C-alpha positions as CSV (number, residue, x, y, z in Angstrom):
1,M,265.6,-115.9,-31.3
2,R,264.3,-113.1,-29.2
3,T,260.6,-112.7,-28.7
4,H,260.5,-109.2,-30.3
5,R,261.0,-110.7,-33.8
6,H,257.5,-112.2,-33.6
7,F,256.1,-108.7,-33.5
8,R,257.9,-107.4,-36.6
9,G,254.9,-108.2,-38.9
10,A,252.6,-106.1,-36.8
11,A,255.1,-103.4,-36.6
12,C,255.5,-103.3,-40.3
13,L,251.7,-103.2,-40.7
14,A,251.6,-100.1,-38.5
15,A,254.5,-98.5,-40.4
16,L,252.7,-99.1,-43.7
17,L,249.8,-97.2,-42.4
18,L,252.1,-94.4,-41.6
19,A,253.9,-94.7,-45.0
20,G,257.1,-95.8,-43.4
21,C,257.6,-99.3,-44.6
22,Q,259.0,-99.0,-48.2
23,S,261.4,-101.0,-50.1
24,P,264.4,-99.3,-51.8
25,A,262.9,-100.2,-55.2
26,T,259.7,-98.3,-54.3
27,E,261.6,-95.3,-52.9
28,L,263.8,-95.2,-55.9
29,S,261.1,-95.6,-58.6
30,S,260.7,-91.9,-59.2
31,L,264.5,-91.4,-59.3
32,A,264.8,-94.2,-61.9
33,E,262.5,-92.3,-64.2
34,A,265.1,-89.6,-64.7
35,P,267.8,-90.2,-67.3
36,P,271.0,-91.8,-65.9
37,L,274.3,-89.9,-65.8
38,D,276.1,-90.6,-69.1
39,Y,279.0,-92.5,-67.6
40,A,280.2,-96.1,-67.3
41,V,281.4,-96.4,-63.7
42,L,283.7,-98.8,-61.9
43,V,283.1,-99.1,-58.2
44,T,285.9,-100.0,-55.8
45,G,286.7,-99.6,-52.1
46,G,284.0,-100.7,-49.7
47,A,282.0,-99.8,-46.6
48,F,284.7,-101.3,-44.3
49,L,284.3,-100.2,-40.7
50,A,286.5,-97.5,-39.4
51,A,285.2,-97.6,-35.8
52,D,286.4,-96.5,-32.4
53,T,286.4,-99.9,-30.7
54,A,286.0,-98.3,-27.3
55,R,282.5,-97.1,-28.1
56,A,279.3,-98.9,-29.1
57,G,278.4,-98.2,-32.7
58,T,275.4,-98.7,-35.0
59,F,277.1,-101.7,-36.6
60,T,279.2,-102.8,-33.7
61,G,276.8,-102.5,-30.7
62,G,273.7,-100.3,-30.2
63,L,272.7,-97.5,-28.0
64,A,275.3,-95.0,-26.8
65,D,274.5,-95.6,-23.2
66,A,274.3,-99.4,-23.4
67,E,276.3,-101.2,-20.8
68,G,279.0,-103.7,-21.7
69,P,281.7,-103.8,-24.4
70,P,280.8,-103.2,-28.0
71,A,280.1,-106.2,-30.1
72,M,282.1,-107.2,-33.2
73,A,280.8,-106.2,-36.5
74,V,277.4,-107.6,-37.4
75,A,277.6,-111.3,-38.4
76,G,281.3,-111.1,-37.9
77,R,281.8,-108.9,-41.0
78,D,283.8,-105.7,-41.1
79,E,282.0,-104.7,-44.3
80,P,278.4,-104.3,-43.0
81,I,277.1,-102.8,-46.2
82,A,277.8,-105.3,-48.9
83,M,279.1,-104.1,-52.3
84,A,276.3,-106.1,-53.9
85,T,273.7,-104.2,-52.0
86,L,275.2,-100.9,-53.0
87,L,275.2,-101.8,-56.6
88,E,271.7,-103.0,-56.4
89,V,270.4,-99.7,-55.1
90,L,272.4,-97.7,-57.6
91,G,271.0,-100.0,-60.3
92,Q,267.4,-99.6,-59.2
93,G,267.8,-95.9,-59.3
94,R,269.4,-96.0,-62.8
95,V,272.1,-93.7,-61.6
96,F,274.7,-94.5,-64.3
97,R,274.6,-95.9,-67.8
98,R,276.7,-98.9,-66.8
99,L,277.9,-99.9,-63.4
100,E,280.3,-102.7,-62.3
101,A,282.2,-103.6,-59.2
102,D,285.9,-104.2,-58.7
103,P,285.9,-108.0,-58.1
104,D,289.2,-108.1,-56.2
105,E,288.4,-107.7,-52.5
106,V,292.0,-107.4,-51.5
107,H,292.4,-104.5,-53.9
108,R,289.2,-102.9,-52.8
109,R,290.5,-102.9,-49.2
110,A,293.8,-101.3,-50.2
111,I,292.7,-98.8,-52.8
112,G,291.8,-96.0,-50.3
113,K,295.3,-95.7,-48.9
114,V,296.8,-95.9,-52.4
115,L,294.6,-93.0,-53.6
116,Q,295.5,-90.9,-50.6
117,A,299.2,-91.5,-51.3
118,G,298.9,-89.7,-54.6
119,G,298.8,-90.6,-58.3
120,G,302.4,-91.7,-58.7
121,D,301.8,-95.3,-57.5
122,L,302.5,-97.6,-60.4
123,S,299.9,-100.1,-59.3
124,L,297.3,-97.4,-59.2
125,Q,298.2,-96.2,-62.7
126,G,297.9,-99.8,-63.9
127,F,294.5,-100.1,-62.3
128,L,293.2,-96.9,-63.8
129,Q,294.6,-97.8,-67.3
130,D,292.9,-101.2,-67.1
131,A,289.6,-99.5,-66.2
132,R,290.0,-97.1,-69.1
133,D,290.8,-100.0,-71.5
134,R,287.5,-101.7,-70.4
135,G,285.5,-98.7,-71.4
136,F,284.8,-97.0,-68.0
137,D,284.5,-93.2,-67.7
138,M,284.7,-92.7,-63.9
139,L,285.7,-94.3,-60.7
140,L,283.4,-94.5,-57.7
141,V,285.3,-95.2,-54.5
142,V,283.5,-96.2,-51.3
143,E,286.1,-94.7,-48.9
144,E,284.9,-95.9,-45.5
145,L,282.0,-96.4,-43.2
146,V,282.7,-94.5,-40.0
147,D,280.6,-96.1,-37.3
148,G,278.9,-94.2,-34.5
149,P,276.5,-94.9,-31.7
150,I,272.8,-94.8,-31.8
151,E,271.6,-91.8,-29.8
152,A,268.2,-91.9,-28.2
153,Q,266.3,-88.6,-28.8
154,G,263.4,-89.5,-26.5
155,I,259.6,-89.3,-27.1
156,N,258.6,-87.6,-30.3
157,G,255.5,-85.7,-31.4
158,R,253.5,-88.8,-32.1
159,W,252.8,-89.6,-28.4
160,P,249.2,-88.2,-28.5
161,V,248.4,-90.6,-31.3
162,T,250.1,-93.4,-29.3
163,L,248.0,-92.5,-26.2
164,V,244.7,-92.3,-28.0
165,T,245.4,-95.6,-29.9
166,W,246.4,-97.3,-26.6
167,L,243.3,-96.1,-24.8
168,L,240.8,-96.9,-27.5
169,L,242.2,-99.8,-29.4
170,G,245.0,-101.2,-27.2
171,V,247.5,-101.2,-30.1
172,G,249.5,-98.0,-29.3
173,M,252.6,-100.2,-29.2
174,M,252.8,-100.1,-33.0
175,I,253.0,-96.3,-33.3
176,P,256.6,-95.0,-33.8
177,D,256.7,-92.6,-30.8
178,H,260.4,-92.6,-29.9
179,T,263.2,-91.1,-32.1
180,F,266.8,-92.3,-32.5
181,E,269.7,-91.1,-34.6
182,S,272.8,-93.0,-35.7
183,G,276.2,-91.4,-35.7
184,A,277.3,-93.7,-38.6
185,T,278.5,-91.9,-41.8
186,L,279.4,-93.2,-45.2
187,R,282.1,-91.4,-47.3
188,V,282.2,-91.9,-51.1
189,T,284.2,-90.2,-53.8
190,L,283.6,-89.9,-57.5
191,R,286.9,-89.7,-59.3
192,D,288.4,-88.9,-62.7
193,L,289.6,-92.1,-64.3
194,Q,292.6,-90.4,-65.9
195,T,294.3,-89.2,-62.8
196,G,292.2,-90.4,-59.8
197,R,291.4,-86.8,-59.0
198,V,288.3,-86.3,-56.8
199,L,285.3,-84.7,-58.7
200,H,282.7,-85.2,-56.0
201,D,282.9,-86.3,-52.3
202,P,279.7,-86.5,-50.4
203,L,279.6,-87.5,-46.7
204,L,276.3,-89.3,-46.1
205,I,274.2,-89.5,-42.9
206,S,271.0,-91.4,-42.2
207,G,269.0,-88.8,-40.1
208,P,266.4,-89.4,-37.4
209,I,264.6,-92.7,-37.2
210,D,261.3,-93.2,-35.4
211,L,260.6,-96.6,-33.7
212,S,257.5,-98.1,-32.2
213,L,257.5,-100.1,-28.9
214,T,257.4,-103.4,-30.8
215,E,260.7,-102.4,-32.5
216,R,262.6,-100.8,-29.6
217,S,261.6,-102.9,-26.6
218,D,261.5,-106.6,-25.5
219,F,258.7,-108.9,-24.3
220,L,258.7,-107.5,-20.8
221,G,258.3,-104.0,-22.3
222,L,255.3,-105.2,-24.3
223,L,253.8,-106.6,-21.1
224,A,254.4,-103.3,-19.3
225,S,252.5,-101.4,-22.0
226,I,249.3,-103.1,-20.8
227,L,249.5,-101.0,-17.7
228,V,251.3,-97.8,-18.9
229,P,251.3,-95.9,-22.2
230,P,253.9,-97.4,-24.6
231,F,255.9,-94.1,-24.8
232,W,256.7,-94.4,-21.1
233,V,258.2,-97.9,-21.6
234,G,262.0,-98.1,-21.8
235,D,264.2,-99.3,-24.6
236,D,266.0,-102.6,-25.1
237,P,269.4,-101.7,-26.6
238,E,269.7,-104.9,-28.6
239,N,266.3,-104.5,-30.2
240,V,266.9,-100.9,-30.9
241,G,270.1,-101.8,-32.7
242,D,268.4,-104.6,-34.7
243,A,265.7,-102.1,-35.8
244,V,267.9,-99.1,-36.5
245,R,270.7,-100.9,-38.4
246,P,268.8,-101.9,-41.6
247,V,267.2,-98.4,-41.8
248,V,270.6,-96.7,-41.5
249,E,272.0,-99.0,-44.3
250,R,269.0,-98.3,-46.6
251,R,269.1,-94.6,-46.0
252,L,272.8,-94.2,-46.5
253,L,272.5,-96.0,-49.9
254,L,269.4,-94.1,-50.9
255,S,271.1,-90.8,-50.0
256,L,274.0,-91.8,-52.2
257,A,271.8,-92.6,-55.2
258,R,269.9,-89.4,-54.9
259,D,273.0,-87.3,-54.4
260,L,274.8,-88.7,-57.4
261,K,271.8,-88.3,-59.6
262,S,271.0,-84.7,-58.5
263,E,271.1,-81.9,-61.0
264,S,273.8,-80.1,-59.0
265,V,276.2,-83.1,-59.3
266,R,275.5,-83.4,-63.0
267,Q,276.5,-79.7,-63.4
268,R,279.5,-80.1,-61.2
269,L,280.8,-83.0,-63.2
270,R,280.4,-81.1,-66.4
271,E,282.3,-78.1,-65.0
272,R,285.2,-80.2,-63.5
273,S,285.6,-82.4,-66.6
274,A,288.2,-81.5,-69.3
275,A,285.2,-81.4,-71.7
276,A,281.4,-81.6,-71.3
277,I,280.0,-84.3,-73.6
278,S,276.3,-84.7,-74.1
279,M,273.8,-86.2,-76.5
280,L,270.7,-84.5,-77.8
281,E,267.9,-86.5,-79.4
282,Q,266.4,-84.6,-82.3
283,E,264.4,-85.4,-85.4
284,G,267.4,-86.1,-87.6
285,G,269.1,-88.4,-85.1
286,S,271.3,-88.3,-82.0
287,L,273.5,-85.3,-81.9
288,V,276.7,-85.5,-79.9
289,V,277.8,-82.1,-78.4
290,V,281.1,-81.4,-76.8
291,E,281.9,-78.1,-75.0
292,S,285.4,-77.3,-73.8
293,V,287.5,-74.4,-72.8
294,E,290.3,-75.9,-74.8
295,S,290.3,-77.0,-78.4
296,L,290.2,-80.7,-79.1
297,T,292.9,-82.6,-80.8
298,V,291.6,-86.1,-80.8
299,V,288.2,-87.9,-80.8
300,R,287.5,-91.6,-80.4
301,L,284.3,-93.4,-80.6
302,R,284.4,-96.8,-78.8
303,V,281.8,-99.3,-79.9
304,G,281.5,-102.7,-78.2
305,T,285.1,-104.1,-77.8
306,G,286.6,-100.8,-78.8
307,A,288.0,-101.9,-82.1
308,R,288.4,-99.0,-84.6
309,T,285.9,-99.0,-87.5
310,A,285.5,-96.8,-90.6
311,I,282.2,-95.5,-89.3
312,A,283.8,-94.5,-86.0
313,D,286.7,-92.7,-87.8
314,T,284.2,-90.8,-90.0
315,F,282.3,-89.6,-86.9
316,A,285.6,-88.5,-85.2
317,H,286.6,-86.5,-88.3
318,E,283.1,-84.8,-88.5
319,L,283.2,-83.9,-84.8
320,L,286.6,-82.4,-85.0
321,G,285.7,-80.5,-88.1
322,S,282.7,-78.9,-86.6
323,M,284.6,-76.6,-84.2
324,R,283.2,-73.1,-83.5
325,R,283.7,-70.6,-80.8
326,E,280.9,-69.7,-78.4
327,G,282.2,-67.0,-76.0
328,D,285.2,-68.5,-74.1
329,K,284.4,-72.1,-75.1
330,F,284.8,-74.3,-78.1
331,R,281.7,-76.2,-79.3
332,Y,281.7,-79.4,-81.4
333,E,278.7,-81.2,-82.9
334,A,278.2,-84.3,-85.0
335,L,275.4,-86.8,-85.5
336,L,275.9,-90.2,-84.2
337,P,276.0,-92.7,-87.1
338,A,272.5,-94.1,-87.7
339,G,273.8,-97.7,-87.4
340,L,274.9,-97.0,-83.8
341,R,271.6,-95.7,-82.5
342,G,270.4,-97.9,-79.6
343,I,273.9,-99.3,-79.1
344,E,276.1,-98.5,-76.1
345,V,278.9,-96.2,-77.3
346,Q,281.6,-94.3,-75.5
347,V,282.8,-90.9,-76.8
348,L,286.4,-90.0,-75.8
349,V,288.0,-86.6,-76.5
350,G,291.4,-85.2,-75.8
351,T,292.3,-81.5,-75.5
352,I,295.3,-79.6,-76.8
353,R,296.9,-79.8,-73.3
354,G,296.5,-83.6,-73.2
355,D,293.5,-83.7,-70.8
356,V,290.9,-86.5,-71.6
357,A,287.2,-86.7,-71.0
358,S,284.7,-89.4,-71.9
359,A,281.0,-90.3,-71.7
360,T,278.9,-93.3,-72.4
361,F,275.6,-93.3,-74.2
362,G,273.0,-95.8,-75.2
363,P,270.0,-97.8,-74.0
364,G,271.9,-99.5,-71.2
365,R,270.5,-99.4,-67.6
366,A,272.7,-99.2,-64.6
367,R,273.0,-102.7,-63.2
């Protein structure tokens, strides 16, 4: 194990003082306080590398100017950002009501090409139907992780702090005074579960990353900092890669969670859906509201296993019977049966043209 790893504790201490050493749970705590999106979501695909093997990359090498051929994917994996890690971040941010991963890795690897080929594929239709039968509302597809090199941006604006700390305390090596930026991007799509149509397609980047000497250099660099200011000491490509890689992974996933839970995405999903379904808490109970540009012809309330019950049929009848026009839209309202409050329920509606929309409500947290 390289010597630089012995200095990681000191580096993290300095980063804490600069409010830079936070866990995803801490960074997502405020996001988790906002209500989740009212959807049960199945996640498929994966952050499988789509890299130019002729170039060094964040997950297959290190600095753009590093000598030698690029390494294989970290730890021999071509899925550097594990699906379990992605689900953990989305769960900590309470992004959706319910969240599950496609357990079939072979299918996850193939789904991207199938979706690009169009909706006529029988295997795709079977997969979407199975997801609908299991009570999901939408499909989140991790399309690909496009690797890119780590670009050194040079000395940043913290060099005066580094200099003063180095002169007075001898610990300037722990001040993040060099900036780097990864070219890696993560592409994710949120899709309609009826047709596979894309509803939202963010392309995520990690942004600039500041590193201290203890993170970006090796033992010889630390010795050199005894004689010269730390910001004048060169970088060690391997150490830079080791320091940047986990930050890039964390930032990509945090950006995904924040993007999906943003108000603009909530509104976009409502506008692109066949019908906007919401639930309003009021004194008399939970009011289910449906707004659509087309009239509804069918309503279904799925509870638990999805078996039809008299109480669900009564709710569907009341919702359909509440239709009224508001401008160019149809509006429907009905109180959720009192016996179902606090239980996860899925509301599905079908329009006169055969389009379908659904939403999931209840106390459930994304997990």
